[in-house]
N, C-alpha and C positions, 0 to 999 in steps of 0.2 A: 844287810850286813850283820845284823844281830847285835847292834850296839845302840843304846839309848841315844836319842837325838841330842839330849843335853850333854852327854859325854862327847859326842862328835863336835858339838859347838865349842866345848872346852878345849878339845884337841886343836881345832882350827885357830883358836885364839892363843894357843901356846900355854894354856893354864893346866893342861893334863898331859902326862906322859903317854906315849903311844907304844904298845908292844909291837914286835915284828909281825905277829900274827894279825893284829888289828890293821897295821899298815898294809899288809898283803891283801886283806879283805877290802879295805878302802880302795886300793888300786884296782882290784878286780871290778868293783862297783862302778868305777868311772872309766874303765877300759884303758888303763895306763899301766906302766911298769912301776913297781914300788919306788925306784930311784927317781922317777919323774915327780912324785909327790914331795920329795925332799928338795927339789930344785925350786928356788924361790921365784924363778921367772916362768915356771910352768903354769899354764892356764887350762883349766878343765874346759873341754870343748874345742881345743885347738887341734889342728891336724897332727896326729901323733907321729906320722912319718916325717913331718916338717914342723917341729915345735916352734921354730923361729918365725914361721908364717911367710917365708920368702918363696913364693911360688915362681916357677920358671916359665911363666906365660909370655 
């Protein structure tokens, strides 16, 4: 991602502002859309097609 891990940790804790470019890079790194990272209910590793986890089995 090209960002120091201490910077990423600060972003995760809400102590560091995130630029749009950094947000885009972070979303690409986890395979999500930038808007997904702004969603408080989004979990990395969830099914991106069904972020609620409600499978139709």
